C-alpha positions in Angstrom: 138.4 -44.2 -130.4 141.9 -45.4 -132.0 144.0 -43.7 -134.6 146.5 -45.6 -136.8 149.1 -43.6 -138.5 150.9 -45.4 -141.1 153.9 -44.0 -143.2 153.3 -44.4 -146.9 156.1 -46.4 -148.6 158.3 -45.6 -145.7 161.6 -47.0 -146.8 161.2 -45.5 -150.3 160.0 -42.0 -148.8 163.1 -41.9 -146.5 165.4 -41.9 -149.6 163.1 -39.5 -151.6 163.2 -37.1 -148.6 167.0 -36.5 -149.4 166.8 -37.2 -153.1 163.6 -35.4 -154.2 164.8 -36.1 -157.9 163.2 -39.7 -157.3 159.7 -38.3 -156.5 157.4 -39.8 -159.0 160.0 -42.3 -160.1 159.7 -46.2 -159.5 161.9 -47.0 -156.4 162.8 -50.3 -154.8 164.7 -51.1 -151.5 166.6 -54.2 -151.3 167.4 -56.5 -148.3 170.6 -57.1 -146.7 173.4 -58.0 -149.2 171.0 -56.7 -151.9 169.3 -59.9 -152.0 165.6 -59.2 -152.6 163.2 -56.5 -152.8 161.7 -55.5 -149.3 160.0 -52.2 -150.2 158.4 -50.7 -153.4 157.0 -47.3 -154.3 153.6 -47.2 -155.9 155.1 -46.7 -159.2 157.3 -49.7 -158.8 154.3 -51.8 -157.9 152.6 -50.5 -161.1 155.6 -51.8 -163.0 154.9 -55.3 -161.8 157.8 -55.5 -159.3 156.7 -58.2 -156.7 157.7 -58.1 -153.0 160.5 -60.5 -152.2 161.6 -60.7 -155.9 165.4 -61.6 -156.1 167.3 -58.8 -157.4 169.3 -60.7 -160.0 166.0 -61.9 -161.5 164.6 -58.5 -162.0 167.6 -56.6 -163.4 166.1 -56.4 -166.8 162.9 -55.1 -165.6 164.6 -52.5 -163.5 166.6 -51.4 -166.6 163.5 -51.4 -168.8 161.5 -49.0 -166.4 164.3 -47.1 -165.1 163.7 -48.1 -161.4 165.8 -46.5 -158.9 167.5 -49.2 -156.6 168.7 -48.5 -153.1 170.4 -50.8 -150.3 168.6 -51.0 -147.2 169.7 -48.4 -144.7 168.3 -49.2 -141.3 170.1 -46.5 -139.4 168.4 -43.8 -141.6 165.0 -45.4 -141.3 165.3 -45.7 -137.5 166.1 -42.0 -137.2 163.5 -40.9 -139.4 160.9 -43.1 -137.7 161.8 -41.6 -134.2 161.0 -38.0 -135.7 157.7 -39.2 -137.1 156.7 -40.8 -133.7 157.9 -37.9 -131.7 155.5 -35.7 -133.8 152.7 -38.1 -133.4 153.1 -38.0 -129.7 152.4 -34.4 -129.6 148.5 -35.2 -130.4 147.9 -37.6 -127.4 149.7 -39.1 -124.5 148.4 -42.5 -125.4 150.8 -43.8 -127.9 151.9 -47.4 -129.0 154.6 -47.6 -131.5 153.4 -50.7 -133.4 156.2 -51.0 -135.8 158.9 -48.8 -137.6 156.3 -47.1 -139.7 153.1 -47.6 -137.8 151.7 -46.2 -134.5 148.5 -46.5 -132.6 147.1 -43.5 -130.7 144.4 -43.4 -128.2 141.9 -40.5 -129.0 139.3 -41.1 -126.1 137.4 -37.8 -125.5 138.7 -36.1 -128.6 136.0 -34.2 -131.0 136.2 -33.3 -134.5 138.1 -36.3 -135.5 138.4 -35.8 -139.3 139.8 -32.3 -138.6 142.2 -33.7 -135.8 143.4 -36.5 -138.2 143.9 -34.1 -140.9 146.0 -31.7 -138.5 147.9 -34.8 -137.4 148.9 -35.7 -141.0 149.8 -32.2 -142.2 151.9 -31.6 -139.1 154.1 -34.9 -139.7 154.5 -34.0 -143.4 155.5 -30.5 -142.6 157.9 -31.3 -139.9 159.3 -34.5 -141.3 158.6 -34.6 -145.0 157.3 -38.2 -144.6 153.7 -38.7 -146.0 151.5 -40.5 -143.7 147.8 -41.9 -143.8 145.6 -41.7 -140.7 142.7 -44.2 -140.0 140.5 -43.4 -137.0 137.8 -46.0 -135.7 136.5 -47.4 -132.3 138.8 -50.4 -132.4 142.3 -51.3 -133.5 141.2 -53.8 -136.3 138.7 -51.1 -137.6 141.5 -48.4 -137.3 143.5 -50.7 -139.8 140.6 -50.8 -142.1 140.2 -47.0 -141.9 143.8 -46.5 -142.5 144.0 -48.7 -145.7 140.9 -47.0 -147.0 142.2 -43.5 -146.1 144.8 -44.0 -149.0 142.1 -43.5 -151.5 140.5 -40.6 -149.5 143.2 -37.8 -149.3 145.0 -39.7 -146.4 142.5 -39.4 -143.5 139.5 -41.7 -142.9 137.1 -41.7 -139.9 134.8 -44.6 -139.1 132.6 -43.5 -136.5 129.1 -44.5 -137.1 127.7 -48.0 -138.0 126.8 -46.6 -141.5 130.3 -45.7 -142.0 131.7 -48.8 -140.8 129.4 -51.2 -142.7 130.2 -49.2 -146.0 133.9 -49.6 -145.4 133.7 -53.4 -144.9 131.4 -54.2 -148.0 134.4 -54.4 -150.4 137.2 -54.9 -147.9 139.2 -58.2 -148.7 139.0 -60.6 -145.9 142.6 -61.5 -146.4 143.6 -57.9 -145.7 142.1 -57.9 -142.2 144.5 -57.4 -139.4 144.9 -60.9 -137.7 143.7 -63.0 -140.7 146.8 -64.9 -141.6 147.3 -67.1 -144.8 145.8 -70.1 -143.0 142.7 -68.4 -141.9 142.2 -66.4 -145.2 142.3 -69.8 -147.2 139.7 -71.3 -145.0 137.5 -68.2 -145.1 137.6 -67.9 -148.9 137.1 -71.7 -149.3 133.9 -71.2 -147.3 132.9 -68.3 -149.7 133.7 -65.5 -147.3 135.5 -63.0 -149.4 134.9 -59.6 -147.7 135.1 -58.3 -144.2 131.5 -57.6 -144.2 130.7 -61.3 -145.0 133.0 -62.2 -142.1 131.3 -60.0 -139.6 127.9 -61.4 -140.6 129.1 -64.9 -139.4 127.5 -66.4 -136.3 129.7 -66.1 -133.2 129.7 -69.6 -132.4 131.1 -70.5 -136.2 133.9 -68.1 -135.6 134.9 -69.3 -132.2 134.7 -72.9 -133.5 136.7 -72.4 -136.6 139.0 -69.4 -135.7 139.8 -70.0 -132.1 140.0 -67.0 -129.7 142.0 -64.8 -132.1 139.3 -64.9 -134.6 136.6 -64.3 -132.2 138.5 -61.2 -130.8 138.8 -59.8 -134.3 135.1 -60.5 -135.0 134.1 -58.6 -132.0 136.4 -55.7 -133.0 134.7 -55.5 -136.3 131.5 -55.0 -134.4 133.0 -51.9 -132.5 133.8 -53.8 -129.4 137.3 -53.0 -128.3 139.2 -56.2 -127.3 142.7 -55.2 -128.1 144.0 -52.5 -125.7 146.7 -49.9 -126.4 150.1 -50.9 -125.2 151.6 -47.7 -123.9 154.5 -49.7 -122.2 156.5 -52.2 -124.2 156.8 -55.8 -123.1 160.2 -56.7 -121.6 162.4 -58.4 -124.1 163.3 -62.0 -123.7 166.1 -62.1 -126.2 168.1 -60.2 -128.6 170.1 -61.4 -131.7 172.6 -59.8 -134.1 173.0 -61.6 -137.4 173.6 -60.6 -140.9 174.6 -62.5 -143.9 178.2 -62.1 -145.2 178.9 -60.4 -148.4 180.5 -63.5 -149.5 180.6 -67.2 -148.4 183.7 -68.0 -146.3 185.5 -70.8 -144.7 188.3 -68.6 -143.2 188.3 -69.0 -139.2 190.0 -65.6 -139.0 187.0 -63.9 -140.8 184.5 -65.7 -138.8 186.3 -64.6 -135.6 186.1 -61.0 -136.9 182.4 -61.2 -137.6 181.6 -62.9 -134.4 183.4 -60.3 -132.3 181.7 -57.5 -134.2 178.3 -59.0 -133.8 178.8 -59.6 -130.1 179.9 -56.1 -129.7 176.9 -54.7 -131.4 174.8 -57.1 -129.1 176.4 -55.5 -126.2 175.4 -52.0 -127.4 171.9 -53.1 -127.7 171.8 -54.6 -124.2 173.2 -51.4 -122.6 170.7 -49.3 -124.6 167.9 -51.3 -123.1 169.4 -51.4 -119.6 169.4 -55.2 -119.7 172.0 -57.9 -118.9 172.5 -61.5 -120.6 172.7 -64.6 -118.6 172.9 -66.9 -121.7 174.8 -66.5 -124.9 174.3 -68.6 -127.9 176.5 -68.7 -131.2 175.3 -70.4 -134.3 176.8 -70.7 -137.8 174.9 -71.2 -141.0 176.0 -72.3 -144.5 173.9 -71.5 -147.6 170.5 -73.2 -147.3 170.2 -73.1 -151.2 173.3 -74.9 -151.8 174.2 -78.6 -151.9 172.4 -80.6 -149.0 175.8 -82.5 -148.6 177.6 -79.1 -147.8 174.9 -77.8 -145.4 175.7 -77.3 -141.7 174.1 -75.4 -138.9 176.2 -76.0 -135.8 175.2 -74.0 -132.7 176.0 -73.9 -129.1 174.3 -72.3 -125.8 176.5 -71.1 -122.8 175.1 -70.0 -119.6 177.3 -67.3 -118.0 178.6 -67.1 -114.5 177.2 -63.6 -114.1 174.8 -61.6 -116.1 176.8 -59.1 -118.2 176.1 -56.6 -121.0 179.9 -55.3 -121.4 181.5 -55.7 -124.6 184.7 -57.3 -123.5 183.1 -60.3 -121.7 180.4 -60.9 -124.5 183.0 -61.0 -127.2 185.2 -63.5 -125.1 182.3 -65.8 -124.5 181.1 -65.6 -128.3 184.5 -66.5 -129.5 184.8 -69.4 -127.1 181.5 -70.6 -128.7 182.8 -70.2 -132.2 185.8 -72.1 -131.5 183.8 -75.1 -130.2 181.4 -75.2 -133.2 183.7 -74.3 -136.1 183.7 -77.0 -138.9 186.5 -77.0 -141.4 185.7 -77.3 -145.1 182.3 -75.6 -144.9 181.5 -72.3 -146.6 179.5 -70.4 -144.1 177.1 -67.5 -145.1 176.2 -66.2 -141.6 176.8 -66.2 -137.9 174.3 -65.5 -135.2 175.0 -64.2 -131.6 172.0 -64.2 -129.4 171.5 -63.2 -125.8 168.8 -64.8 -123.7 167.8 -64.9 -120.0 167.7 -60.9 -120.0 167.7 -59.3 -116.6 167.4 -55.6 -115.9 170.7 -54.2 -114.7 169.3 -53.1 -111.4 168.2 -56.7 -110.6 171.3 -58.6 -111.5 172.3 -61.0 -108.7 176.0 -62.2 -108.7 177.2 -65.7 -108.1 178.1 -66.4 -104.5 180.7 -68.9 -105.6 182.6 -66.8 -108.1 184.0 -63.4 -107.9 182.7 -60.9 -110.5 185.6 -59.2 -112.3 183.7 -57.3 -114.9 183.6 -53.8 -113.4 186.7 -52.7 -115.4 185.1 -54.1 -118.4 181.9 -52.4 -117.6 183.7 -49.0 -117.3 185.5 -49.6 -120.8 182.1 -50.3 -122.4 180.8 -47.0 -121.1 183.6 -45.1 -122.6 183.2 -46.9 -125.9 179.4 -46.0 -126.0 180.2 -42.4 -125.1 182.8 -41.9 -127.9 180.9 -43.8 -130.6 177.7 -41.8 -129.8 179.8 -38.6 -130.2 181.9 -39.4 -133.2 179.6 -42.0 -134.9 179.0 -45.7 -134.5 182.1 -47.7 -135.3 184.5 -44.9 -134.7 186.1 -47.0 -131.7 186.0 -50.6 -131.7 187.9 -53.8 -130.5 190.8 -54.9 -132.6 189.4 -58.4 -132.9 186.5 -57.0 -135.0 189.1 -56.3 -137.9 189.9 -53.2 -139.9 188.8 -54.0 -143.5 186.1 -56.6 -142.6 186.0 -58.3 -146.0 183.0 -60.5 -144.7 180.9 -57.3 -144.5 177.5 -57.6 -146.4 177.1 -56.1 -149.8 175.6 -52.7 -150.1 176.2 -51.6 -153.7 173.5 -49.0 -153.6 173.9 -47.6 -150.1 173.2 -43.9 -149.6 174.9 -41.5 -147.0 173.7 -41.3 -143.3 172.1 -37.8 -143.7 170.7 -37.6 -140.4 173.3 -39.6 -138.2 176.7 -38.8 -139.5 178.2 -35.3 -139.4 180.3 -35.8 -142.5 177.1 -37.0 -144.4 174.9 -33.9 -143.6 173.7 -32.1 -146.9 175.6 -28.8 -147.1 174.0 -25.8 -148.8 176.4 -23.2 -150.4 
C-alpha cells in the first residue's frame, strides 16, 4: 500500500501560519518579480482568480474581493516543507519526497489504514500547523486519486477494496489522472473517454497502441498492479542552474557582472550542499521575450573547466569570463542564467595531470563563507563583486519576513 500526503494550498498555508488573520480570506502568491499568480487559496479560486494570471491584469479583481497578496518566499516554503516531511517520516521508513508539498510513503504490512492516515494527518497539523490530505491505495496512481478525493472526505481516503476503487474512479476526470498530460487528455476526450473508469475499461492493446508504455503503466496501476516503485533514494543530479529575472531591464555591464557573480556564488553553495563538483559551466543572457523581435537576443557560452570545482571564487571567475565573451551592447537584458553540468561527487574528482590544481585555498575560503552564512544568515558575508545595493534584484513588493530562518524575524511574544 502507498500513501500520498499532500499539503493543502501549501504556499498560502505557509503565510497563514504566521498571519492567521488571513484564515478564511482569499490569498494569492505571486511568482518572481511579482509577475503572475502561482498559488491560490480555495477562497481565491472561488473569486475566479486563474492560475498563471498576470498580476497587473487582475489588480481590479484583487481590490474588489479584498484578496491578500504575497510575494513568493521560497526560503520559508523550503523550511516549512522540511518540517512537514520530517513529521511524516516518523510513520514509516519508506519515504519518497515527490515535491515541496507532496510525499509518497510505503505502508506495506500496516493495518487499520484509515485510522493510521488520520493519525498521520492530525500529527502534521498539530506539529507544523500545515493542513494536509492523505490518500492511501495499492498503487501510486490510485494514491493520487485517493488523495484528491480525500479533500471532500475530511482529509483522509483509503481505496483498499475493488468496490472502493471502482466507486472513486466513476466520476474522476481522466485529465486529472497522474501521468495524463495535455496531449493524452485531448486524445482520450476526443475518443469519448472522460472518466478514469472509462479509461480503465479500455482494452490493454488499445492503451499500448495509442499511449505508449507510459499510458500502459498507468492503466495497470488503475487495476491495482504496482508498476511505479517508491524512490527512497534520489537520482544523482545531472545539472544545476541559478537564474532569476531582474527587477528591471538593464544594459549596464556592471550590474550584469554583479548579478552573474551573485548567481555563480549561489550555485557554488548548492553544489557544496549536495557534495558535487562541476566540470562544465554555462552562462546565458536573455532579453524580454515579449518585447520587439529586433531587440531580442539570447547569447550563451559553455566552458569546460580544467578541474571539477565547487568553490565560490573559481566559479565566479569562470562565469564572469563567460559573461565578458557573450555581452552585447545596446540590448536590454532581463535575466542571466549560470548553469553547472558534468557533475561529479567530491570524493570522485580526478585532477588534470597536465595542470596543477590551485583551488585548495579557494575551497577553504568557501567553507568559511558557508559556516558564517549558516550561523548568521544567508548573504551575511559575500564577495565584493556581488555588489552592495544590487539594484538589479527582483521585485518583491509583498515579501514577508523569514519567520523561521532569520533570528531577527522570529515572532516575539511580550
